[in-house]
C-alpha positions as CSV (number, residue, x, y, z in Angstrom):
1,M,19.0,4.6,-33.7
2,N,19.1,5.7,-30.7
3,P,19.8,3.7,-27.2
4,Q,16.5,4.0,-26.1
5,Q,14.3,2.5,-29.4
6,S,17.5,-0.5,-29.9
7,T,16.3,-1.1,-25.5
8,A,12.6,-1.0,-26.2
9,E,13.2,-3.5,-29.6
10,R,14.9,-5.8,-27.3
11,R,12.5,-5.7,-24.1
12,Y,9.4,-6.6,-26.0
13,L,9.7,-10.0,-26.5
14,D,6.9,-12.4,-27.2
15,P,6.0,-14.6,-25.4
16,V,7.1,-12.3,-22.4
17,P,9.9,-13.6,-20.7
18,S,9.8,-13.9,-16.8
19,D,9.8,-11.0,-14.6
20,L,13.3,-11.6,-13.4
21,E,14.5,-12.4,-16.9
22,I,13.0,-8.7,-18.0
23,A,14.7,-7.5,-14.8
24,Q,18.3,-9.0,-14.9
25,T,18.5,-8.3,-19.4
26,A,17.8,-4.8,-18.7
27,T,20.0,-1.9,-19.1
28,I,19.9,0.0,-15.6
29,R,21.0,3.3,-15.7
30,P,23.7,5.0,-12.9
31,V,21.2,6.4,-10.4
32,L,23.3,9.6,-10.5
33,E,21.9,10.2,-14.2
34,I,18.1,9.6,-13.1
35,A,18.7,12.5,-10.1
36,E,20.1,14.8,-13.0
37,Q,17.3,14.1,-14.9
38,A,14.9,14.5,-12.2
39,G,16.1,17.5,-10.9
40,I,17.7,16.4,-7.9
41,G,21.3,16.9,-7.1
42,E,24.4,14.8,-6.3
43,D,24.5,16.7,-2.8
44,E,20.8,15.5,-1.9
45,L,22.0,11.8,-2.2
46,D,23.0,9.2,-0.5
47,L,24.5,7.0,-2.6
48,Y,23.7,2.9,-2.0
49,G,25.8,1.2,-4.8
50,R,25.8,2.3,-8.2
51,R,21.8,1.9,-9.1
52,K,19.7,3.5,-6.0
53,A,20.2,5.9,-3.8
54,K,18.3,7.8,-0.4
55,V,17.1,11.4,-1.1
56,H,18.0,14.1,1.7
57,L,15.1,15.7,3.0
58,S,16.8,19.3,2.4
59,I,15.6,19.1,-0.9
60,L,11.9,19.6,0.4
61,Q,13.4,23.3,1.7
62,R,15.2,23.7,-1.7
63,L,11.9,23.3,-3.7
64,E,9.3,25.0,-1.0
65,N,8.3,27.6,-3.7
66,A,8.4,24.9,-6.8
67,P,5.1,24.6,-8.6
68,L,3.2,21.3,-8.0
69,G,2.6,18.7,-10.5
70,R,-0.7,16.5,-11.1
71,Y,-1.2,14.1,-8.0
72,V,-2.6,10.6,-9.6
73,D,-3.9,7.6,-7.6
74,V,-4.1,4.3,-8.8
75,A,-7.0,2.0,-7.0
76,A,-8.4,-1.1,-8.2
77,I,-11.6,-3.1,-8.0
78,T,-12.1,-6.3,-5.1
79,P,-9.2,-8.0,-6.4
80,T,-8.8,-11.5,-6.5
81,P,-6.5,-13.1,-4.3
82,L,-3.6,-13.3,-7.6
83,G,-3.9,-9.2,-7.6
84,E,-5.0,-7.2,-10.9
85,G,-2.0,-5.8,-11.8
86,K,-2.1,-2.3,-9.7
87,T,1.6,-1.8,-9.2
88,T,2.3,-3.0,-12.8
89,T,-0.2,-0.6,-14.1
90,T,1.0,2.4,-11.4
91,V,4.5,1.8,-13.3
92,G,3.1,1.2,-16.8
93,L,1.5,4.4,-16.7
94,S,4.4,6.2,-15.5
95,Q,6.3,4.8,-18.5
96,G,3.3,5.9,-21.1
97,L,3.1,9.6,-19.4
98,G,7.3,9.4,-20.3
99,R,6.8,8.8,-23.7
100,I,4.4,11.2,-24.4
101,G,6.4,13.8,-23.5
102,R,5.5,14.5,-19.5
103,K,7.8,14.5,-17.0
104,V,6.8,11.8,-14.5
105,F,7.7,10.3,-11.2
106,T,6.0,7.3,-9.6
107,C,5.8,6.7,-5.7
108,I,5.1,3.2,-4.6
109,R,5.8,1.5,-1.5
110,Q,8.5,-1.1,-0.5
111,P,7.3,-4.8,-0.3
112,S,7.1,-7.1,2.5
113,M,9.7,-9.9,2.2
114,G,6.9,-11.9,4.0
115,P,4.5,-12.1,0.6
116,T,8.1,-12.1,-1.5
117,F,9.1,-15.6,0.3
118,G,5.3,-16.7,0.5
119,I,2.6,-16.7,-2.3
120,K,1.9,-13.2,-3.9
121,G,5.5,-12.5,-5.2
122,G,7.1,-9.1,-5.1
123,A,5.5,-5.5,-6.0
124,A,8.3,-4.0,-8.4
125,G,5.7,-4.2,-11.2
126,G,5.8,-7.1,-13.7
127,G,6.2,-7.5,-17.6
128,Y,7.8,-4.7,-19.0
129,S,6.5,-2.5,-16.5
130,Q,8.5,-2.6,-13.6
131,V,10.9,-1.0,-11.3
132,V,14.7,-2.1,-11.1
133,P,17.0,-3.7,-10.2
134,M,13.9,-5.8,-9.3
135,E,15.8,-8.3,-6.8
136,E,17.2,-5.4,-4.7
137,F,13.3,-3.8,-4.5
138,N,11.9,-7.1,-3.5
139,L,14.4,-7.9,-0.6
140,H,16.6,-5.7,1.2
141,L,16.6,-2.5,-0.6
142,T,18.1,0.1,1.6
143,G,17.1,-1.4,4.6
144,D,14.1,0.7,5.7
145,I,12.0,-1.9,7.0
146,H,15.1,-3.3,8.9
147,A,15.7,0.1,10.8
148,I,11.6,0.1,11.3
149,G,11.3,-3.7,12.9
150,V,14.5,-2.6,15.3
151,A,12.8,0.5,16.2
152,H,9.3,-1.2,17.1
153,N,11.2,-4.0,18.7
154,L,13.1,-1.5,21.0
155,L,9.9,-0.2,22.6
156,G,9.0,-4.0,23.0
157,A,12.1,-4.5,25.1
158,A,11.5,-1.4,26.9
159,I,8.2,-2.5,27.7
160,D,9.2,-5.6,29.5
161,N,12.5,-3.9,31.3
162,H,10.4,-1.3,32.8
163,I,8.3,-3.9,33.9
164,H,11.3,-6.1,35.1
165,H,12.5,-3.1,37.0
166,G,10.0,-2.4,39.2
167,N,7.2,-0.9,36.9
168,A,7.6,2.6,38.3
169,L,4.6,3.2,35.5
170,D,2.2,0.6,37.1
171,I,1.7,-0.8,33.2
172,D,-1.2,-3.4,33.5
173,P,0.5,-6.1,31.5
174,F,-2.8,-7.5,30.7
175,S,-3.4,-4.5,28.8
176,I,-0.4,-4.4,26.6
177,T,-0.9,-3.6,22.9
178,W,2.3,-3.8,21.6
179,P,3.8,-7.3,20.0
180,R,7.1,-7.7,18.4
181,V,7.2,-7.9,14.7
182,V,9.6,-9.7,12.3
183,D,9.4,-9.1,8.3
184,L,8.3,-12.8,7.4
185,N,5.0,-15.2,7.1
186,D,5.4,-16.9,10.2
187,R,1.9,-18.3,11.9
188,A,3.6,-19.9,14.7
189,L,4.3,-16.5,16.0
190,R,1.0,-15.4,16.2
191,Q,0.6,-15.9,20.2
192,T,3.5,-16.2,22.3
193,V,4.5,-16.4,25.7
194,I,7.7,-14.7,26.7
195,G,9.5,-14.2,29.6
196,L,9.6,-17.9,30.9
197,G,12.7,-19.4,32.1
198,G,12.8,-17.7,35.9
199,K,13.0,-14.4,37.2
200,I,16.0,-13.3,35.4
201,N,14.9,-13.4,31.9
202,G,11.6,-11.0,32.2
203,Y,8.0,-10.9,33.4
204,P,6.1,-13.8,31.8
205,R,3.0,-12.8,29.8
206,E,1.3,-13.5,26.4
207,T,2.1,-11.7,23.6
208,G,2.9,-12.2,19.8
209,F,4.4,-11.2,16.4
210,D,3.4,-8.8,13.7
211,I,4.7,-8.7,10.3
212,T,6.7,-5.5,10.3
213,V,5.0,-3.7,7.3
214,A,1.9,-4.2,9.9
215,S,3.8,-2.1,12.5
216,E,2.3,1.2,13.7
217,V,5.9,2.1,13.2
218,M,5.5,1.4,9.5
219,A,2.2,3.7,9.6
220,I,4.0,6.5,11.1
221,M,6.6,6.5,8.2
222,A,4.6,6.8,5.4
223,L,2.3,9.3,7.4
224,T,5.0,12.2,8.9
225,T,6.2,15.3,7.4
226,G,9.5,15.3,8.4
227,L,12.3,14.6,11.3
228,R,10.2,16.7,13.8
229,D,7.1,15.5,13.3
230,L,8.4,11.9,13.5
231,R,10.0,12.1,16.6
232,E,6.9,13.6,18.1
233,R,4.8,10.8,16.5
234,L,6.8,8.1,18.1
235,A,6.3,10.1,21.5
236,R,3.0,9.7,21.1
237,I,2.6,5.9,20.7
238,V,0.1,4.2,23.3
239,I,1.2,0.7,24.2
240,G,-1.1,-0.3,26.5
241,T,-2.3,1.9,29.8
242,S,-1.6,2.0,33.9
243,R,-3.9,0.0,36.4
244,K,-5.6,2.9,36.8
245,G,-6.5,3.3,33.1
246,E,-4.4,6.0,31.7
247,P,-2.6,5.6,28.5
248,V,1.1,4.7,28.2
249,T,3.3,6.2,25.5
250,A,6.6,5.8,24.4
251,E,7.6,8.9,25.8
252,D,6.9,7.8,29.0
253,L,9.2,4.9,28.5
254,E,11.6,7.3,27.6
255,V,12.3,5.6,24.4
256,A,11.1,7.6,21.7
257,G,14.2,9.5,21.2
258,A,16.3,6.0,20.4
259,M,13.6,4.9,18.1
260,T,13.8,8.4,16.0
261,V,17.6,7.8,15.9
262,L,17.4,4.1,14.6
263,L,14.7,5.7,12.1
264,Q,16.6,8.7,10.6
265,D,18.2,7.4,7.6
266,A,14.2,5.4,6.6
267,L,13.2,8.8,6.6
268,M,14.5,9.4,3.4
269,P,12.8,8.1,-0.1
270,T,14.9,5.7,-1.9
271,L,15.4,6.6,-5.7
272,M,15.3,4.1,-8.4
273,Q,14.0,3.8,-12.0
274,T,11.5,2.0,-14.1
275,L,12.5,0.1,-17.1
276,E,12.3,2.9,-19.5
277,H,14.3,5.3,-17.0
278,T,11.6,7.2,-15.5
279,P,12.4,8.0,-11.9
280,A,10.5,6.6,-9.1
281,F,10.4,6.9,-5.1
282,V,10.2,3.8,-3.0
283,H,9.0,4.6,0.7
284,A,7.2,2.9,2.9
285,G,5.0,0.0,2.8
286,P,1.8,-0.7,4.8
287,F,-1.1,-3.5,4.4
288,A,-4.0,-1.7,3.4
289,N,-6.4,-4.1,4.7
290,I,-5.2,-3.7,8.3
291,A,-3.2,0.0,7.9
292,H,-4.0,2.6,5.9
293,G,-1.8,0.9,2.6
294,N,-0.3,4.0,1.0
295,S,3.5,5.2,0.5
296,S,4.8,7.9,2.0
297,I,3.9,11.5,2.2
298,I,7.6,12.7,2.3
299,A,8.4,11.0,-1.1
300,D,4.9,12.5,-3.0
301,Q,5.6,15.9,-1.6
302,M,9.3,15.6,-3.3
303,A,7.9,14.0,-6.7
304,V,5.1,16.8,-7.0
305,R,7.9,19.3,-6.8
306,L,10.0,17.3,-9.5
307,A,7.5,16.5,-11.8
308,D,4.9,17.3,-14.3
309,Y,2.7,14.1,-13.0
310,V,3.0,12.1,-9.9
311,V,1.5,8.4,-10.0
312,T,1.1,6.7,-6.8
313,E,-1.0,4.2,-5.7
314,S,-3.3,2.7,-2.9
315,G,-3.5,-1.0,-2.0
316,F,-6.4,-3.0,-2.8
317,G,-9.8,-1.8,-3.9
318,A,-11.1,2.2,-3.8
319,D,-13.0,0.6,-0.4
320,I,-10.0,0.2,1.0
321,G,-6.6,1.9,0.2
322,M,-8.3,4.7,-1.7
323,E,-10.7,5.5,0.9
324,K,-7.9,6.0,3.3
325,F,-5.6,7.8,0.7
326,M,-8.6,10.4,0.7
327,N,-9.3,10.3,4.4
328,I,-6.4,10.0,5.9
329,K,-2.9,10.4,3.8
330,C,-4.7,13.6,2.3
331,R,-5.6,14.8,5.4
332,A,-1.8,14.9,6.6
333,S,-0.2,15.8,3.5
334,G,-2.4,18.9,2.5
335,L,-1.8,17.5,-1.2
336,V,-5.4,16.6,-3.4
337,P,-5.6,14.3,-6.2
338,D,-6.5,15.4,-9.7
339,C,-7.7,11.9,-11.1
340,V,-8.0,8.2,-10.0
341,V,-7.3,5.7,-11.9
342,L,-8.9,2.3,-11.4
343,V,-7.9,-1.1,-12.5
344,A,-10.2,-3.7,-13.7
345,T,-9.3,-7.4,-15.4
346,I,-11.6,-9.0,-16.9
347,R,-11.1,-12.2,-15.1
348,A,-11.7,-10.6,-11.8
349,L,-15.0,-9.7,-12.8
350,K,-16.4,-12.5,-14.0
351,M,-15.4,-13.9,-11.1
352,H,-17.5,-11.3,-9.1
353,G,-20.3,-12.4,-12.0
354,G,-20.4,-16.0,-10.4
355,V,-18.2,-17.3,-13.1
356,G,-15.5,-19.8,-11.4
357,K,-13.2,-19.2,-8.4
358,V,-9.8,-18.1,-8.6
359,I,-7.6,-19.9,-5.7
360,A,-4.1,-18.5,-5.1
361,G,-1.4,-21.0,-6.3
362,K,-3.8,-22.6,-8.7
363,P,-4.2,-22.2,-12.1
364,L,-7.6,-20.3,-13.4
365,P,-10.5,-22.7,-13.9
366,P,-11.5,-22.6,-17.8
367,E,-14.6,-20.5,-17.5
368,L,-12.3,-18.0,-16.3
369,V,-10.5,-17.7,-19.3
370,E,-13.1,-18.2,-21.8
371,E,-15.6,-15.4,-23.3
372,N,-18.3,-14.9,-21.3
373,L,-20.0,-11.5,-21.6
374,D,-23.2,-11.9,-19.6
375,G,-20.9,-13.1,-16.6
376,L,-18.8,-10.0,-17.3
377,E,-21.9,-7.7,-17.0
378,K,-23.0,-9.2,-14.1
379,G,-19.9,-8.7,-12.6
380,A,-19.0,-4.9,-13.8
381,A,-21.5,-4.1,-10.7
382,N,-18.7,-4.4,-8.8
383,L,-16.6,-1.8,-10.9
384,T,-19.6,0.5,-10.9
385,A,-19.5,0.2,-7.0
386,H,-15.6,1.7,-6.9
387,I,-16.5,4.1,-9.4
388,R,-19.0,5.6,-7.2
389,I,-16.3,4.8,-4.3
390,A,-14.1,6.9,-6.0
391,R,-16.8,9.8,-7.0
392,L,-17.7,10.4,-3.6
393,F,-14.4,12.3,-3.2
394,G,-15.4,14.6,-5.9
395,V,-12.1,13.5,-8.5
396,P,-12.4,12.6,-12.0
397,V,-12.1,8.7,-12.4
398,V,-10.3,6.5,-15.3
399,V,-10.7,2.9,-15.6
400,A,-8.0,1.1,-16.9
401,V,-8.5,-2.2,-18.4
402,N,-5.5,-4.4,-17.5
403,R,-5.6,-6.7,-20.4
404,F,-5.0,-10.6,-20.1
405,T,-3.8,-13.3,-22.9
406,A,-7.0,-14.8,-22.8
407,D,-9.6,-11.5,-22.9
408,T,-11.5,-10.7,-25.9
409,D,-11.7,-7.8,-27.9
410,N,-16.0,-8.3,-27.1
411,E,-15.1,-8.4,-23.5
412,V,-12.9,-5.1,-23.8
413,A,-15.3,-3.3,-25.8
414,L,-18.3,-4.2,-23.0
415,L,-16.4,-3.3,-20.3
416,E,-15.0,-0.1,-21.6
417,R,-18.7,1.1,-22.6
418,L,-20.0,-0.1,-19.2
419,S,-17.2,2.0,-17.3
420,V,-18.1,5.1,-19.0
421,E,-21.9,4.5,-18.2
422,A,-21.0,4.1,-14.6
423,G,-19.4,7.9,-14.3
424,A,-15.8,6.9,-15.4
425,T,-14.5,10.1,-17.6
426,A,-12.7,7.4,-19.9
427,A,-12.0,3.7,-20.2
428,V,-9.2,2.3,-22.2
429,M,-7.7,-1.5,-22.6
430,T,-3.8,-1.1,-21.6
431,D,-1.4,-3.4,-22.3
432,H,1.7,-2.5,-20.5
433,W,2.5,-6.1,-18.6
434,A,3.4,-6.9,-22.6
435,R,4.7,-3.5,-24.3
436,G,5.5,-1.5,-21.3
437,G,5.1,2.1,-22.1
438,E,3.7,1.6,-25.1
439,G,1.2,-0.1,-24.0
440,A,0.2,2.9,-21.7
441,E,0.3,5.5,-24.2
442,A,-3.5,5.8,-24.4
443,L,-4.0,5.2,-20.9
444,A,-1.6,8.5,-20.3
445,R,-3.6,10.5,-22.8
446,V,-6.6,10.1,-21.0
447,V,-5.4,10.8,-17.6
448,V,-3.6,14.2,-19.1
449,D,-7.2,14.5,-20.0
450,A,-8.8,13.6,-17.0
451,C,-6.4,16.2,-15.1
452,E,-7.5,18.9,-16.5
453,Q,-11.1,18.3,-15.7
454,P,-13.0,20.3,-12.9
455,K,-13.2,18.6,-8.9
456,D,-14.3,19.4,-6.3
457,F,-13.0,17.1,-4.0
458,K,-13.9,16.7,-0.8
459,F,-13.6,14.3,2.6
460,L,-16.2,11.8,3.3
461,Y,-16.2,13.0,6.9
462,D,-15.9,15.7,9.0
463,L,-13.0,15.2,12.2
464,D,-15.1,16.5,14.8
465,L,-17.9,14.0,14.5
466,P,-18.0,11.0,17.1
467,I,-16.2,8.2,16.4
468,R,-19.3,6.3,15.8
469,D,-20.7,8.4,13.2
470,K,-17.5,8.5,11.1
471,I,-17.3,4.7,11.8
472,E,-20.7,4.1,9.8
473,I,-20.5,6.8,7.4
474,I,-17.9,4.7,6.2
475,A,-19.8,1.4,6.5
476,T,-22.9,3.0,4.6
477,R,-21.3,5.3,1.8
478,V,-18.8,3.2,1.0
479,Y,-19.5,-0.5,1.8
480,G,-23.1,-0.7,1.3
481,A,-23.8,-2.0,4.5
482,D,-27.5,-1.0,5.9
483,G,-25.5,0.1,9.0
484,V,-23.4,-1.3,11.6
485,D,-23.2,-3.4,14.9
486,F,-20.8,-2.1,17.5
487,L,-19.6,-5.3,19.7
488,P,-19.4,-4.9,23.7
489,A,-15.5,-4.5,23.4
490,A,-15.9,-1.8,20.6
491,E,-18.7,0.0,22.3
492,K,-16.3,0.3,25.6
493,K,-13.0,1.4,23.3
494,L,-16.0,4.4,22.1
495,E,-15.9,5.4,25.3
496,L,-12.7,4.8,26.2
497,Y,-11.3,6.9,22.9
498,T,-13.5,9.5,23.4
499,N,-12.5,9.9,27.1
500,F,-8.6,10.4,26.2
501,G,-9.5,12.7,23.4
502,Y,-8.7,10.3,20.6
503,D,-12.3,11.0,19.3
504,K,-11.2,13.7,16.3
505,L,-8.6,11.3,14.7
506,P,-9.5,9.5,11.3
507,I,-10.5,6.3,10.9
508,C,-8.5,3.0,9.6
509,M,-11.3,0.5,8.8
510,A,-9.6,-2.9,9.2
511,K,-11.8,-5.6,7.1
512,T,-11.0,-7.7,3.8
513,H,-9.5,-6.8,0.6
514,L,-11.3,-9.5,-0.9
515,S,-15.2,-8.0,-0.9
516,L,-16.8,-4.9,-0.7
517,S,-18.3,-6.2,2.8
518,H,-16.5,-7.5,5.4
519,V,-17.4,-11.3,4.7
520,P,-14.3,-12.6,1.8
521,K,-16.6,-14.8,0.2
522,W,-19.5,-12.3,-0.5
523,K,-18.7,-11.2,-3.9
524,G,-19.6,-8.9,-6.4
525,V,-21.8,-5.8,-4.4
526,P,-23.0,-7.5,-1.3
527,T,-26.2,-5.8,0.1
528,N,-29.0,-6.3,3.0
529,F,-26.0,-6.6,5.7
530,R,-24.9,-4.8,8.9
531,L,-21.2,-4.4,9.5
532,P,-19.9,-5.9,12.9
533,V,-17.3,-4.0,14.4
534,R,-15.8,-6.5,16.8
535,D,-13.0,-3.6,18.3
536,I,-11.7,-0.6,17.8
537,R,-7.7,0.1,18.2
538,A,-5.8,3.4,18.6
539,S,-2.5,3.9,16.4
540,V,-2.4,7.6,18.2
541,G,1.4,8.1,17.1
542,A,-0.1,7.5,13.6
543,G,-2.9,9.5,13.8
544,F,-6.3,7.3,13.4
545,L,-8.1,5.1,15.2
546,Y,-8.7,1.5,13.4
547,P,-11.6,-0.8,13.7
548,L,-11.7,-4.3,13.6
549,C,-14.5,-5.9,10.9
550,G,-13.8,-9.5,11.0
551,D,-10.6,-11.3,11.9
552,M,-7.7,-9.9,10.5
553,R,-4.9,-11.3,10.4
554,T,-1.0,-9.4,11.1
555,M,1.0,-12.2,10.7
556,P,0.4,-13.7,7.8
557,G,0.8,-17.9,7.2
558,L,3.2,-19.8,4.4
559,P,1.3,-22.0,1.7
560,S,2.0,-25.3,1.6
561,R,4.6,-24.9,-1.1
562,P,6.1,-21.3,-0.3
563,A,7.4,-19.2,-2.8
564,F,11.0,-19.3,-1.6
565,T,11.4,-23.1,-2.4
566,Q,12.1,-21.7,-6.2
567,V,14.5,-19.1,-5.0
568,D,18.1,-19.5,-5.3
569,V,21.8,-18.0,-6.8
570,D,23.4,-19.0,-9.6
571,L,26.8,-19.8,-7.9
572,E,28.7,-18.9,-11.3
573,T,27.1,-15.7,-11.7
574,G,26.3,-14.8,-8.6
575,K,22.8,-13.8,-9.4
576,V,19.2,-14.4,-7.6
577,K,17.2,-17.0,-9.5
578,G,13.4,-18.2,-9.2
579,L,12.4,-15.0,-7.6
580,F,9.3,-14.6,-10.0
C-alpha cells in the first residue's frame, strides 16, 4: 500500500472530525518537497520553517515563456451569514484535479484574524479539503498582514506628523480619508479622536480604524505585478486634499519609498499545501464587499506558468467578488478565466425561497434541514441570476452543489437539473468536505470539460465611459436594479474625480454580500428597486473607485460570544486547541 493510500484511508473518518483535528493529524510534507513537485527551485525560496516558504518574484523571469495553464475562478450564489463552503470547494476541486492526474495549483487569500477570532472562522477550507498547517494559515502565517498594517499606519503617522510640523502641503484636516488599521474586530475603534493631551501630542482631529484587510495597501498588494509597480501604486495613494482642493499623495509626504521597503517580503506569495499535498499559494486578503476580494495577481501569474490548472476564488457571490475579478483583476493581470465554478448549497437556496432564516451563531431552523422541493425551486432563482451574471463575461459556468448531511437525493437532483436549464455547462454534487479530493472528482472532470469549451471573454464596461455610466451598468446588468440614484455627496465626487482625471478607473462597488441588492434582507432575486449610491471614494493606488451602496462597515464588531473564547493552547503539547 502506498503512503498516499494509507493517508487517505486514515483521513476519511465518519463522522468527520473537527477541522483542527483533521489538520493536526494530517501528514504534512516538507515544503521543499512541495516546491520540487511544483517546479520551484530551492534557490527561489525563503523558508519559514519546514512547512511553508516565500517564493521569489524572480521565478516569473525564469518562466516568462512557459505555456499558461487553465485558469478557474470559484464564486458562489448569494451566501447565508454562515458561508456556503467556497474555499472548501476551491481546495476540494484542486485535490480532485490532482486525483485525476492534472498538475494543479491553488491560489487563495490569507484570512484576517478579525473573523478568525470573531464568528466566521478561518479561511483554510474545511473537513478533508483544507490548506495546511491550518493553525499557521489562520493566524500569523508569514507576517504579510502585519507588514501591510505597519506600512498603512506609517502613512497615517506621516500625515499627522506633517500637520504637526507646519503643514507645508496645506492639508485640509477635514479632508483626510486615511484611517489607522488593526487586524482585529473592534467596534470601539470605528470612530476615534486623536491628538488629545496638549500641543506636543499632535493636532486633534477625528479619524478611525479599519480592519487591516480593508486597507488600500492590501488591495494594492493583491493587484500589483511587481516591485516597481508596487512602488508606483503606493506613491499614488491619495490621503485627502489641500485646502485648495488638490489631491495629496503618499509621494507628496515622502513616505512611499519607506512603505515599499516594509512590503518587500510581503510581495512574495507563501507556498503551502493541501491535505492531499497539491501546492497552494496564499497571498493577499481583501474583503469582497468593501474591496475587490481576490487573491494576488503575482500568485496567479506564477501558478499559471507552473501548473496545468490553477484554481482561485473570488469573495462572496458572483455579483461581488467574481464581477470584480473579471472587471478589475483580469484587467490588471491580463489573464482570462477558462471557467467559473459557482458554489451553491441547498440550505441557502431554500432560504432564498422564503424557507427559514439563517442567523450566525445559532443552529439552523428545522425547516432548512427538511426536504422542501417547492422552496428549493423558488430559491433557485438566485442561482439562475448568478449563472446569468457569470455568463455576461462569456465564460463557461459549472455549478458545484456543496452537499450537507441533511440534503436529500431529490433536492440534489432538482438543483442539478435547474442549473443546466439556467445555462450552466454542468452541475454536480460534491462531497469534498467529507471525502476530500475523492468527493470532488466528478466536479474536477466537468471543470476539465468546461475549460475546453469555446469562450468569448469580454469586460462588462469600457474604461472610457463616464463614472456614472459604469456604475449604472453594474447596477442594472449585475444587480438587476432599475437604475441608480446618486446622493449629493456622490454627485460631487463624480465631478471631482472627473476633474482629477480618475474617471478612467474601473469600479469596485461596496455593497452588502447578503443580497443581490443593497438591502441585506432582500433575498432571492430582488426586483423593482433603484440602487442608491451615497458616496464615492477613490483608491487611486489600487487603481479603482469604490461607490458606497448602503452602510458598509470597514471595521467589524465581535459577537456576544466570540470564537476566541474557545481558543487556547495545550500546555503539555504546545498545540493550539479550540480553533474551529
